[in-house]
C-alpha positions as CSV (number, residue, x, y, z in Angstrom):
1,M,0.0,0.0,0.0
2,A,2.8,2.4,0.9
3,F,4.4,1.9,-2.5
4,H,1.1,2.3,-4.3
5,L,0.5,5.6,-2.5
6,L,4.0,6.9,-3.3
7,K,3.5,5.9,-6.9
8,G,0.2,7.8,-7.1
9,L,1.7,10.9,-5.3
10,T,4.5,11.2,-7.8
11,K,2.0,12.6,-10.3
12,Y,1.4,15.7,-8.2
13,E,4.0,18.3,-9.2
14,D,3.6,20.3,-6.0
15,V,4.5,17.3,-3.8
16,D,8.1,16.6,-2.8
17,L,8.5,13.1,-1.3
18,S,11.1,11.7,1.0
19,V,10.9,8.2,2.6
20,V,12.4,6.6,5.7
21,L,12.3,2.8,6.0
22,L,13.4,0.6,8.8
23,N,14.9,-2.2,6.7
24,E,16.1,-3.1,3.3
25,G,14.0,-5.3,1.0
26,R,11.6,-5.3,-1.9
27,L,9.9,-2.0,-0.9
28,A,13.2,-0.2,-0.7
29,E,14.1,-1.4,-4.2
30,E,10.8,-0.4,-5.7
31,I,11.0,3.1,-4.1
32,R,14.5,3.6,-5.5
33,R,13.1,2.7,-8.9
34,L,10.5,5.4,-8.5
35,G,13.3,7.9,-8.0
36,V,12.0,9.0,-4.6
37,P,14.7,10.0,-2.1
38,L,15.1,7.2,0.5
39,E,16.9,6.6,3.7
40,V,17.1,3.2,5.3
41,I,17.7,2.9,9.1
42,D,18.3,-0.8,9.8
43,E,16.2,-1.5,12.9
44,S,18.0,-4.8,13.5
45,K,21.3,-3.0,14.0
46,T,20.3,0.4,15.4
47,A,19.2,1.2,19.0
48,F,15.8,2.9,19.2
49,S,17.3,6.1,20.6
50,K,19.7,6.3,17.7
51,M,16.8,5.7,15.3
52,I,15.1,8.8,16.8
53,W,18.1,10.9,16.1
54,A,18.5,9.6,12.6
55,V,14.8,10.4,11.8
56,R,15.1,13.8,13.4
57,K,18.2,14.6,11.3
58,M,16.3,13.6,8.2
59,L,13.3,15.8,9.2
60,N,15.6,18.7,9.8
61,S,17.1,18.3,6.3
62,V,13.8,18.2,4.4
63,S,11.5,20.3,6.7
64,P,8.3,18.4,5.7
65,D,4.9,20.0,6.0
66,V,3.4,16.5,6.6
67,I,4.9,13.5,8.3
68,H,3.0,10.4,7.3
69,S,3.7,7.1,9.2
70,H,2.4,3.6,9.2
71,R,2.5,1.0,12.0
72,Y,3.2,1.3,15.7
73,K,7.0,1.8,15.7
74,E,6.9,4.2,12.9
75,N,4.2,6.3,14.6
76,I,6.2,6.5,17.8
77,L,9.3,7.4,15.9
78,S,7.5,10.1,14.0
79,Y,6.2,11.7,17.1
80,L,9.5,11.5,19.1
81,A,11.6,12.7,16.2
82,S,9.4,15.7,15.5
83,K,8.7,16.7,19.1
84,T,11.4,19.3,19.3
85,R,10.9,21.0,15.9
86,K,8.2,23.3,14.6
87,G,6.1,22.3,11.6
88,G,5.3,18.9,10.2
89,K,1.8,17.8,10.8
90,L,1.5,14.2,11.9
91,I,-0.7,11.7,10.0
92,G,-0.9,8.0,10.7
93,T,-2.6,5.3,8.7
94,Q,-4.3,2.5,10.7
95,H,-4.3,-0.6,8.5
96,G,-5.9,-2.9,11.0
97,M,-6.5,-3.4,14.7
98,P,-4.1,-5.1,17.2
99,E,-3.8,-8.8,16.5
100,S,-4.1,-11.2,19.4
101,Y,-5.6,-14.2,17.5
102,G,-4.1,-17.5,18.5
103,G,-3.0,-16.3,21.9
104,K,-2.6,-13.3,24.3
105,R,-0.4,-10.4,23.5
106,S,2.7,-9.9,25.6
107,L,2.8,-7.1,28.2
108,K,5.3,-5.3,26.0
109,N,3.1,-5.4,22.9
110,H,0.1,-4.4,25.0
111,L,2.0,-1.3,26.4
112,I,3.3,-0.4,22.9
113,S,-0.3,-0.7,21.5
114,N,-1.7,1.5,24.2
115,F,1.0,4.1,23.8
116,N,0.5,4.2,20.0
117,S,-3.3,4.7,20.5
118,L,-2.6,7.6,23.0
119,L,-0.3,9.3,20.5
120,L,-2.7,8.9,17.6
121,S,-5.6,10.2,19.6
122,R,-3.8,13.2,21.1
123,C,-0.8,14.1,19.1
124,F,-1.6,13.3,15.5
125,Q,-3.5,15.9,13.4
126,N,-5.3,13.1,11.5
127,V,-5.6,9.3,11.6
128,V,-6.6,7.5,8.4
129,A,-8.6,4.3,8.8
130,V,-8.5,2.1,5.7
131,S,-12.1,1.0,6.4
132,N,-15.3,2.3,7.9
133,E,-15.2,-0.5,10.4
134,I,-11.7,0.6,11.7
135,Q,-12.9,4.2,11.8
136,E,-15.8,3.3,14.1
137,T,-13.5,1.3,16.3
138,L,-11.0,4.2,16.6
139,V,-13.7,6.7,17.4
140,K,-15.0,4.5,20.2
141,Q,-11.5,4.3,21.6
142,Y,-10.6,8.0,21.2
143,G,-14.1,9.5,22.0
144,S,-16.8,10.9,19.8
145,S,-15.1,14.3,19.5
146,S,-12.3,12.6,17.5
147,K,-14.5,11.7,14.5
148,S,-13.5,14.7,12.5
149,R,-9.8,13.7,12.9
150,V,-10.3,10.1,11.8
151,S,-10.7,9.9,8.1
152,V,-11.5,6.9,5.9
153,I,-9.4,6.3,2.8
154,H,-9.7,2.9,1.2
155,N,-6.6,1.2,-0.2
156,G,-6.0,1.3,-3.9
157,I,-4.1,-1.0,-6.3
158,T,-2.7,-0.9,-9.8
159,I,-5.4,-2.2,-12.2
160,P,-4.1,-4.7,-14.7
161,E,-4.9,-3.2,-18.1
162,S,-5.2,-6.4,-20.1
163,L,-6.1,-9.8,-19.0
164,S,-5.3,-12.9,-21.0
165,T,-8.2,-15.4,-21.6
166,R,-8.0,-18.3,-19.2
167,K,-7.2,-21.5,-20.9
168,T,-9.8,-24.3,-20.8
169,K,-8.5,-26.8,-18.2
170,D,-9.6,-29.9,-16.4
171,T,-8.8,-28.5,-12.9
172,F,-10.8,-25.9,-11.1
173,V,-8.3,-23.8,-9.0
174,I,-9.1,-22.1,-5.7
175,G,-6.4,-20.0,-4.2
176,S,-5.4,-17.5,-1.6
177,S,-2.3,-15.5,-0.5
178,G,-1.0,-13.6,2.4
179,R,1.0,-13.8,5.7
180,F,0.9,-17.2,7.4
181,F,-0.3,-15.7,10.7
182,P,-3.2,-16.7,13.0
183,V,-5.3,-13.7,12.0
184,K,-5.4,-15.1,8.4
185,D,-6.7,-18.5,9.7
186,Y,-5.4,-20.5,6.8
187,P,-6.2,-23.7,8.7
188,L,-9.8,-22.9,7.8
189,M,-8.9,-22.9,4.1
190,V,-7.5,-26.5,4.6
191,E,-10.7,-27.5,6.2
192,V,-12.7,-26.0,3.3
193,A,-10.5,-27.9,0.9
194,R,-11.2,-31.1,2.8
195,E,-15.0,-30.5,2.5
196,I,-14.8,-29.7,-1.2
197,L,-12.7,-32.8,-2.0
198,K,-15.4,-35.0,-0.5
199,N,-17.6,-34.0,-3.4
200,T,-15.2,-33.7,-6.3
201,N,-11.7,-34.6,-7.4
202,T,-11.4,-31.8,-10.0
203,V,-10.5,-29.0,-7.6
204,H,-6.9,-27.9,-6.9
205,F,-5.9,-25.5,-4.1
206,E,-3.0,-23.1,-4.1
207,L,-1.8,-20.9,-1.2
208,A,0.9,-18.3,-1.7
209,G,2.9,-16.8,1.1
210,D,5.0,-17.6,4.1
211,G,5.1,-17.1,7.9
212,P,5.2,-18.8,11.3
213,E,2.1,-20.9,10.6
214,L,3.7,-22.8,7.7
215,R,4.6,-25.9,9.6
216,N,1.1,-26.2,11.0
217,L,-0.4,-25.9,7.5
218,Q,2.0,-28.5,6.1
219,T,1.0,-30.9,9.0
220,M,-2.7,-30.4,8.3
221,V,-2.4,-30.9,4.5
222,H,-0.4,-34.1,5.2
223,R,-2.8,-35.4,7.9
224,Y,-5.9,-34.9,5.7
225,G,-4.1,-36.7,2.8
226,L,-4.6,-33.7,0.5
227,G,-1.2,-34.3,-1.2
228,E,-0.8,-32.6,-4.5
229,R,-4.4,-31.2,-4.3
230,F,-3.2,-28.5,-1.9
231,V,0.0,-26.7,-2.9
232,L,1.9,-24.2,-0.7
233,R,3.6,-22.0,-3.2
234,G,5.8,-20.0,-0.9
235,F,6.4,-16.2,-1.4
236,L,5.8,-15.0,-4.9
237,N,7.3,-11.7,-6.2
238,D,5.0,-11.5,-9.2
239,M,1.4,-12.2,-8.2
240,G,-0.2,-11.5,-11.6
241,P,0.2,-15.0,-13.1
242,F,-1.0,-16.5,-9.8
243,Y,-4.3,-14.6,-9.9
244,Q,-4.7,-15.3,-13.6
245,E,-4.7,-19.1,-13.0
246,L,-7.4,-18.9,-10.3
247,D,-11.1,-19.6,-10.7
248,V,-12.0,-18.5,-7.1
249,Y,-10.1,-16.5,-4.5
250,L,-10.8,-17.6,-0.9
251,N,-10.2,-15.3,2.1
252,T,-10.5,-16.9,5.5
253,S,-9.3,-14.1,7.8
254,V,-10.6,-13.5,11.3
255,H,-10.2,-9.7,10.7
256,E,-9.3,-7.5,7.7
257,G,-8.9,-3.9,6.9
258,I,-9.0,-3.5,3.1
259,P,-6.8,-6.4,1.9
260,L,-4.9,-5.7,-1.2
261,S,-4.9,-9.4,-2.1
262,V,-8.7,-9.4,-2.4
263,L,-8.7,-6.2,-4.5
264,E,-6.0,-7.7,-6.8
265,A,-7.9,-10.9,-7.2
266,M,-11.1,-9.0,-8.1
267,A,-9.1,-6.8,-10.5
268,H,-8.1,-10.0,-12.3
269,R,-11.8,-11.0,-12.6
270,V,-11.6,-13.7,-10.0
271,P,-14.7,-14.1,-7.8
272,V,-14.0,-13.8,-4.1
273,I,-15.5,-15.8,-1.2
274,A,-14.8,-14.3,2.2
275,P,-16.1,-14.0,5.7
276,R,-18.2,-11.0,6.6
277,V,-15.6,-9.4,8.9
278,G,-13.8,-6.1,9.1
279,G,-13.7,-4.1,5.9
280,L,-14.5,-7.0,3.5
281,S,-18.2,-5.9,3.3
282,E,-16.9,-2.5,2.0
283,I,-15.3,-4.3,-0.9
284,V,-17.6,-7.3,-1.7
285,E,-21.3,-7.0,-2.2
286,D,-22.7,-10.4,-1.4
287,G,-24.1,-12.2,-4.5
288,M,-23.1,-9.4,-6.9
289,D,-19.3,-9.3,-7.1
290,G,-18.5,-12.1,-4.6
291,Y,-19.8,-13.9,-1.6
292,L,-19.7,-13.1,2.1
293,I,-20.0,-15.9,4.6
294,E,-21.7,-15.2,7.9
295,N,-20.0,-17.9,9.9
296,R,-16.7,-19.8,10.0
297,N,-18.2,-23.2,9.1
298,P,-16.0,-24.8,6.4
299,K,-19.2,-26.3,4.8
300,A,-20.6,-22.8,4.2
301,F,-17.5,-21.8,2.3
302,A,-17.4,-25.1,0.4
303,E,-21.0,-24.7,-0.7
304,K,-20.3,-21.4,-2.4
305,C,-17.1,-22.7,-4.0
306,L,-19.0,-25.7,-5.4
307,Q,-21.8,-23.4,-6.7
308,L,-19.2,-21.4,-8.7
309,L,-17.6,-24.6,-9.9
310,K,-20.9,-25.9,-11.3
311,N,-22.0,-22.6,-12.9
312,K,-19.4,-21.1,-15.3
313,T,-21.8,-18.3,-16.4
314,L,-22.4,-17.1,-12.9
315,R,-18.7,-17.3,-12.2
316,E,-17.9,-15.1,-15.2
317,Q,-20.7,-12.6,-14.3
318,I,-19.4,-12.2,-10.7
319,G,-15.8,-12.0,-11.9
320,S,-16.6,-9.2,-14.3
321,A,-18.6,-7.3,-11.7
322,A,-15.7,-7.6,-9.3
323,R,-13.3,-6.1,-11.7
324,E,-15.6,-3.2,-12.4
325,K,-16.0,-2.6,-8.7
326,V,-12.2,-2.3,-8.3
327,I,-11.8,0.0,-11.3
328,S,-14.6,2.3,-10.1
329,G,-13.5,2.6,-6.5
330,F,-10.1,1.2,-5.6
331,S,-7.5,2.5,-8.0
332,I,-4.1,4.0,-7.0
333,D,-5.1,7.3,-8.5
334,Q,-8.3,7.5,-6.4
335,M,-6.4,6.6,-3.2
336,A,-3.6,9.0,-3.9
337,G,-6.0,11.8,-4.7
338,K,-7.8,11.5,-1.4
339,Y,-4.5,11.5,0.5
340,Y,-3.3,14.5,-1.5
341,R,-6.5,16.4,-0.5
342,L,-6.1,15.4,3.1
343,Y,-2.5,16.6,3.2
344,R,-3.5,20.0,1.9
345,D,-6.4,20.2,4.4
346,V,-4.2,19.4,7.3
347,V,-1.6,22.1,6.5
348,G,-4.3,24.6,5.6
349,M,-3.7,24.9,1.9
């Protein structure tokens, strides 16, 4: 999302961009290719106090009108680094709510989360929620008087301009992608696969991504004897070909903001089946451009998957409507334009 926003903002001639990242990686490489000035402070090798001074030095050199941060550590760094200087309105984007799924948060994480909430509610000029559901949660936390300072800007993606026609194939492919963390609940996807394969042997499952839940997923796939019917693809740099091979995209998350993976699948004309949680109902209209499941029963997900398997015309209608939904409301240009207007409003321009 951060890269998409930067890419969209480069189109505005009156905006000068500078970026600080806390580690090297793909995002850093893509930002350099954009030509945006970038400084990387390696959080694995730098004490937090030194990180504050490094960010402060950068702020003093560019004198920003707006300091836009993402995630807890970045929010705290932005506040502490800017505390002794004038100018630089603070904006933070809240991409989701604190995750404690699969176990309790540690005391340290709990304290950091509370401190972050305190900073956002009292020291930031505006907090951007990526969904209406997150906005409602934040306003409840911060108090009703904060609603004017909590904006909603949905995430945007690059819309693939041309899509190749899917080849006729014997296998129906259901896929998903993301971090292998408890909040994504990919074990539910394995359970859905088990239910579907009781009814047909023509369905193939693909899951792209990586994370600490990998071993658990491998164990489940082996225990249920899913074998080659359920493939763990690992991390993929280029997701386009992955989406292009899917017939259905399955989301199983316990909570979501506005997931880019769902938007990307829809932009590739892939029908989405997802739980009615978080911001998913702000993307998917049940029965029109996807399906929303009211519970976490694998049979309910399997039923919709099988319905789309049996009805190619319905599948194509829903896929086309999904792509039109993303084009009309979730492009990079739309997202960047809303952030651009917010920046100007915050600094009084």
